[in-house]
C-alpha positions as a Markdown table, in Angstrom:
| # | Residue | x | y | z |
|---|---|---|---|---|
| 1 | Met | 14.0 | 11.1 | 0.0 |
| 2 | Ala | 16.3 | 10.6 | -3.0 |
| 3 | Ala | 15.4 | 7.3 | -4.5 |
| 4 | Gly | 13.3 | 8.3 | -7.5 |
| 5 | Lys | 14.3 | 7.8 | -11.1 |
| 6 | Gly | 12.9 | 11.0 | -12.5 |
| 7 | Thr | 11.7 | 9.6 | -15.8 |
| 8 | Arg | 10.5 | 13.0 | -17.1 |
| 9 | Met | 14.0 | 14.4 | -16.8 |
| 10 | Gln | 14.8 | 12.2 | -19.9 |
| 11 | Ser | 18.2 | 11.3 | -18.5 |
| 12 | Asp | 19.8 | 8.2 | -16.9 |
| 13 | Leu | 21.2 | 10.5 | -14.2 |
| 14 | Pro | 19.3 | 10.1 | -10.9 |
| 15 | Lys | 17.0 | 13.1 | -10.6 |
| 16 | Val | 18.5 | 14.4 | -7.4 |
| 17 | Met | 21.9 | 14.5 | -9.1 |
| 18 | His | 20.9 | 17.1 | -11.7 |
| 19 | Asn | 22.7 | 20.4 | -11.0 |
| 20 | Leu | 21.2 | 23.6 | -9.9 |
| 21 | Ala | 23.7 | 26.5 | -9.7 |
| 22 | Gly | 26.6 | 24.1 | -10.0 |
| 23 | Arg | 25.5 | 21.6 | -7.3 |
| 24 | Pro | 23.2 | 18.6 | -7.3 |
| 25 | Leu | 19.7 | 19.2 | -6.2 |
| 26 | Leu | 20.3 | 16.9 | -3.2 |
| 27 | Ala | 23.2 | 19.0 | -2.0 |
| 28 | His | 20.9 | 22.0 | -1.6 |
| 29 | Val | 18.5 | 20.0 | 0.4 |
| 30 | Ile | 21.2 | 18.6 | 2.7 |
| 31 | Glu | 22.5 | 22.1 | 3.2 |
| 32 | Thr | 19.1 | 23.3 | 4.4 |
| 33 | Ala | 18.7 | 20.3 | 6.7 |
| 34 | Arg | 22.0 | 21.1 | 8.4 |
| 35 | Lys | 20.8 | 24.5 | 9.3 |
| 36 | Val | 18.3 | 23.1 | 11.7 |
| 37 | Asn | 21.1 | 21.2 | 13.5 |
| 38 | Pro | 19.8 | 17.7 | 13.2 |
| 39 | Ser | 21.5 | 14.9 | 15.1 |
| 40 | Arg | 21.5 | 12.7 | 12.1 |
| 41 | Ile | 20.8 | 13.0 | 8.3 |
| 42 | Val | 19.6 | 9.8 | 6.5 |
| 43 | Ile | 19.3 | 9.7 | 2.7 |
| 44 | Val | 16.9 | 7.2 | 1.2 |
| 45 | Val | 18.5 | 6.0 | -2.1 |
| 46 | Gly | 17.3 | 3.8 | -4.8 |
| 47 | His | 17.7 | 4.5 | -8.5 |
| 48 | Gly | 21.3 | 5.2 | -9.3 |
| 49 | Arg | 22.1 | 4.7 | -5.6 |
| 50 | Asp | 25.8 | 4.0 | -6.1 |
| 51 | Leu | 26.2 | 7.4 | -7.8 |
| 52 | Val | 24.4 | 9.2 | -5.1 |
| 53 | Met | 26.2 | 7.4 | -2.3 |
| 54 | Asp | 29.6 | 7.9 | -3.9 |
| 55 | Arg | 28.9 | 11.7 | -4.2 |
| 56 | Phe | 27.7 | 12.2 | -0.6 |
| 57 | Arg | 29.7 | 9.5 | 1.3 |
| 58 | Gly | 32.0 | 11.1 | 3.8 |
| 59 | Glu | 29.7 | 14.1 | 4.4 |
| 60 | Gly | 28.4 | 12.9 | 7.7 |
| 61 | Val | 25.2 | 11.4 | 6.3 |
| 62 | Glu | 23.7 | 7.9 | 6.5 |
| 63 | Phe | 21.9 | 5.9 | 3.8 |
| 64 | Ala | 18.8 | 3.7 | 3.6 |
| 65 | Val | 18.1 | 1.7 | 0.5 |
| 66 | Gln | 14.6 | 1.6 | -1.1 |
| 67 | Glu | 14.4 | -1.2 | -3.7 |
| 68 | Pro | 12.1 | -1.4 | -5.4 |
| 69 | Gln | 10.6 | 2.1 | -5.3 |
| 70 | Leu | 7.0 | 1.7 | -4.1 |
| 71 | Gly | 6.1 | 5.2 | -3.0 |
| 72 | Thr | 6.9 | 7.8 | -0.4 |
| 73 | Gly | 5.5 | 5.9 | 2.5 |
| 74 | His | 7.6 | 2.9 | 1.5 |
| 75 | Ala | 10.7 | 5.1 | 1.2 |
| 76 | Ile | 10.4 | 6.4 | 4.8 |
| 77 | Ala | 9.6 | 2.9 | 6.1 |
| 78 | Arg | 13.0 | 1.9 | 4.8 |
| 79 | Thr | 14.6 | 4.2 | 7.3 |
| 80 | Glu | 13.3 | 2.2 | 10.3 |
| 81 | Pro | 16.4 | -0.1 | 10.4 |
| 82 | Val | 18.5 | 3.0 | 10.7 |
| 83 | Leu | 16.3 | 5.2 | 12.9 |
| 84 | Gly | 14.0 | 2.7 | 14.6 |
| 85 | Asp | 15.6 | 3.3 | 18.0 |
| 86 | Phe | 15.7 | 7.1 | 17.6 |
| 87 | Ala | 13.4 | 9.1 | 20.0 |
| 88 | Gly | 12.6 | 12.6 | 18.9 |
| 89 | Leu | 11.4 | 14.5 | 15.9 |
| 90 | Ile | 11.9 | 13.2 | 12.4 |
| 91 | Ile | 11.7 | 15.7 | 9.5 |
| 92 | Thr | 11.2 | 14.3 | 6.0 |
| 93 | Leu | 12.4 | 16.3 | 3.0 |
| 94 | Ser | 12.3 | 15.6 | -0.8 |
| 95 | Gly | 15.6 | 15.5 | -2.5 |
| 96 | Asp | 14.2 | 17.3 | -5.6 |
| 97 | Val | 12.8 | 20.3 | -3.7 |
| 98 | Pro | 15.9 | 22.5 | -3.5 |
| 99 | Leu | 14.7 | 26.0 | -2.5 |
| 100 | Leu | 13.0 | 25.1 | 0.8 |
| 101 | Gly | 14.2 | 27.6 | 3.4 |
| 102 | Ala | 15.7 | 26.7 | 6.8 |
| 103 | Glu | 13.6 | 29.3 | 8.5 |
| 104 | Thr | 10.5 | 27.6 | 7.2 |
| 105 | Leu | 11.7 | 24.3 | 8.7 |
| 106 | Lys | 12.4 | 26.0 | 12.0 |
| 107 | Lys | 8.9 | 27.5 | 12.0 |
| 108 | Met | 7.4 | 24.0 | 11.3 |
| 109 | Ile | 9.3 | 22.6 | 14.2 |
| 110 | Gln | 8.1 | 25.4 | 16.5 |
| 111 | Val | 4.4 | 24.8 | 15.4 |
| 112 | His | 4.8 | 21.1 | 15.9 |
| 113 | Gln | 6.1 | 21.5 | 19.5 |
| 114 | Asp | 3.7 | 24.3 | 20.4 |
| 115 | Thr | 0.6 | 22.3 | 19.3 |
| 116 | Lys | 2.0 | 18.9 | 20.7 |
| 117 | Ala | 1.3 | 17.4 | 17.2 |
| 118 | Ser | 2.1 | 13.9 | 16.1 |
| 119 | Leu | 2.4 | 15.2 | 12.5 |
| 120 | Thr | 3.0 | 18.6 | 11.1 |
| 121 | Val | 2.8 | 19.2 | 7.3 |
| 122 | Leu | 4.0 | 22.1 | 5.2 |
| 123 | Thr | 1.3 | 23.6 | 2.9 |
| 124 | Cys | 1.0 | 26.3 | 0.4 |
| 125 | Glu | -1.4 | 27.7 | -2.3 |
| 126 | Pro | 0.4 | 27.8 | -5.7 |
| 127 | Asp | -1.2 | 29.4 | -8.7 |
| 128 | Asp | -1.6 | 26.0 | -10.3 |
| 129 | Pro | -2.1 | 23.2 | -7.8 |
| 130 | Gly | -1.8 | 20.7 | -10.6 |
| 131 | Ala | -0.8 | 17.2 | -9.6 |
| 132 | Tyr | -0.1 | 18.0 | -5.9 |
| 133 | Gly | -2.1 | 16.4 | -3.2 |
| 134 | Arg | -4.9 | 18.6 | -1.8 |
| 135 | Ile | -5.3 | 19.4 | 1.9 |
| 136 | Val | -8.9 | 18.7 | 3.1 |
| 137 | Arg | -10.1 | 20.7 | 6.1 |
| 138 | Arg | -13.2 | 20.6 | 8.2 |
| 139 | Asp | -13.9 | 23.6 | 10.4 |
| 140 | Gly | -10.3 | 24.7 | 9.8 |
| 141 | Arg | -8.8 | 21.4 | 10.9 |
| 142 | Ile | -6.9 | 19.1 | 8.6 |
| 143 | Val | -8.9 | 15.8 | 8.1 |
| 144 | Ala | -7.2 | 14.3 | 5.1 |
| 145 | Asn | -4.8 | 14.6 | 2.2 |
| 146 | Val | -6.1 | 13.5 | -1.2 |
| 147 | Glu | -3.7 | 12.7 | -4.1 |
| 148 | Ala | -4.7 | 14.5 | -7.3 |
| 149 | Arg | -5.1 | 11.2 | -9.2 |
| 150 | Asp | -7.6 | 10.0 | -6.5 |
| 151 | Ala | -9.4 | 13.3 | -6.0 |
| 152 | Thr | -13.0 | 14.2 | -6.9 |
| 153 | Glu | -13.7 | 17.4 | -8.9 |
| 154 | Ala | -14.6 | 19.2 | -5.7 |
| 155 | Glu | -11.4 | 18.1 | -4.1 |
| 156 | Leu | -9.4 | 19.2 | -7.1 |
| 157 | Ser | -10.9 | 22.7 | -6.7 |
| 158 | Ile | -9.0 | 23.0 | -3.4 |
| 159 | Arg | -6.0 | 25.4 | -3.8 |
| 160 | Glu | -4.1 | 24.4 | -0.6 |
| 161 | Ile | -1.7 | 21.7 | -1.4 |
| 162 | Asn | 0.6 | 19.3 | 0.6 |
| 163 | Ala | 4.2 | 20.4 | 0.0 |
| 164 | Gly | 5.6 | 17.0 | 1.0 |
| 165 | Val | 7.6 | 18.3 | 4.0 |
| 166 | Tyr | 6.7 | 16.8 | 7.4 |
| 167 | Val | 7.7 | 16.9 | 11.0 |
| 168 | Phe | 6.8 | 13.6 | 12.8 |
| 169 | Asp | 7.1 | 12.3 | 16.3 |
| 170 | Ser | 9.2 | 9.2 | 16.0 |
| 171 | Gly | 6.9 | 7.3 | 18.3 |
| 172 | Phe | 4.0 | 7.9 | 15.8 |
| 173 | Leu | 5.8 | 7.5 | 12.5 |
| 174 | Tyr | 6.9 | 3.9 | 12.3 |
| 175 | Pro | 3.9 | 2.2 | 13.9 |
| 176 | Ala | 1.7 | 4.4 | 11.6 |
| 177 | Leu | 3.6 | 3.4 | 8.5 |
| 178 | Lys | 2.7 | -0.2 | 9.1 |
| 179 | Lys | -1.0 | 0.8 | 8.6 |
| 180 | Val | -0.4 | 2.3 | 5.1 |
| 181 | Asp | -1.7 | 0.3 | 2.2 |
| 182 | Asn | -1.4 | 0.7 | -1.6 |
| 183 | Asn | -5.1 | 0.8 | -2.4 |
| 184 | Asn | -4.9 | 3.8 | -4.8 |
| 185 | Ala | -4.7 | 4.7 | -8.4 |
| 186 | Gln | -0.9 | 4.4 | -8.4 |
| 187 | Gly | -0.6 | 1.2 | -6.4 |
| 188 | Glu | 1.9 | 2.9 | -4.1 |
| 189 | Tyr | 2.3 | 3.4 | -0.4 |
| 190 | Tyr | 1.7 | 7.1 | 0.2 |
| 191 | Leu | 3.3 | 9.0 | 3.1 |
| 192 | Thr | 0.3 | 11.3 | 2.9 |
| 193 | Asp | -1.9 | 8.5 | 4.3 |
| 194 | Leu | -0.4 | 9.2 | 7.7 |
| 195 | Ile | -2.5 | 12.3 | 7.9 |
| 196 | Arg | -5.7 | 10.2 | 7.7 |
| 197 | Ile | -4.2 | 7.6 | 10.1 |
| 198 | Ala | -3.4 | 10.3 | 12.7 |
| 199 | Val | -6.8 | 11.9 | 12.4 |
| 200 | Glu | -8.6 | 8.6 | 12.7 |
| 201 | Ser | -6.5 | 7.9 | 15.8 |
| 202 | Gly | -7.5 | 11.1 | 17.4 |
| 203 | Leu | -4.0 | 12.6 | 17.3 |
| 204 | Thr | -3.2 | 16.2 | 16.5 |
| 205 | Val | -2.3 | 17.1 | 12.9 |
| 206 | Ser | -0.8 | 20.6 | 12.5 |
| 207 | Ser | 0.2 | 22.6 | 9.5 |
| 208 | Cys | 2.5 | 25.4 | 8.6 |
| 209 | Lys | 1.7 | 27.4 | 5.5 |
| 210 | Thr | 4.4 | 29.1 | 3.4 |
| 211 | Glu | 3.4 | 32.2 | 1.4 |
| 212 | Asp | 6.3 | 31.4 | -1.0 |
| 213 | Pro | 5.2 | 28.5 | -3.2 |
| 214 | Val | 8.7 | 28.3 | -4.8 |
| 215 | Gln | 9.9 | 26.8 | -1.5 |
| 216 | Ala | 7.7 | 23.8 | -2.1 |
| 217 | Gln | 8.3 | 23.4 | -5.8 |
| 218 | Gly | 9.9 | 20.2 | -6.9 |
| 219 | Val | 11.7 | 19.3 | -10.1 |
| 220 | Asn | 10.2 | 16.7 | -12.5 |
| 221 | Thr | 11.3 | 18.2 | -15.8 |
| 222 | Lys | 14.2 | 20.1 | -17.3 |
| 223 | Glu | 11.9 | 23.1 | -17.7 |
| 224 | Gln | 11.1 | 23.1 | -14.0 |
| 225 | Leu | 14.8 | 22.7 | -13.2 |
| 226 | Glu | 15.6 | 25.8 | -15.3 |
| 227 | Ser | 12.7 | 27.7 | -13.7 |
| 228 | Leu | 14.1 | 27.0 | -10.2 |
| 229 | Ala | 17.6 | 27.8 | -11.2 |
| 230 | Asn | 16.4 | 31.2 | -12.3 |
| 231 | Ala | 14.5 | 31.6 | -9.0 |
| 232 | Tyr | 17.7 | 30.7 | -7.1 |
| 233 | Met | 19.8 | 33.2 | -9.0 |
| 234 | Ala | 17.2 | 35.9 | -8.4 |
| 235 | Arg | 17.4 | 35.3 | -4.7 |
| 236 | Val | 21.2 | 35.4 | -4.7 |
| 237 | Glu | 21.2 | 38.7 | -6.6 |
| 238 | Ser | 18.6 | 40.2 | -4.2 |
| 239 | Arg | 20.7 | 39.6 | -1.1 |
């Protein structure tokens, strides 16, 4: 997903085009995606899409346009004209989460296949869960994801968060997206609602937790970009 404007970056440049270690954030995400040998890579573009498409055209990727931008669920729904006939696993990544590791993705895929899940979500427990959606469990099983803006005080006390990375069965994904509504504080169509839809349908929802919260950290401000750039350089220097 690379359609967002990134208002808090205080720049006209699309958020995913801001550089980390000399390359756009989106370039790091695409590099990680390639390491799991996908048959296709589709980039959802919106704000500043011409700039994004010009930069990555010719790199073996396809594009889906989200206009207007009405949330993450709406973004992935826009890929149906491109991937609607695809049968297999669909992995969704955020174009502003540059330090996700390929080994983490491979582990997610393995968990998804081993548990015969319809949906597998990456989770973690950062020091400050902040505005991230909370993972709600009952008897150890995931039963819901609650966005921070819609959460109760008790739900906000949950430390396990949704990292926004998913593995879906294609046969589940697109029919389920048609059941997502925008009845929430933001008036948006949340991809996270698919967790509730899968649970209510009696389908298996699995999770894979990373002990490295930096892998799940997104960029919303220039300060966060600088922080992740420092984390990136520290990793390079430790190799």
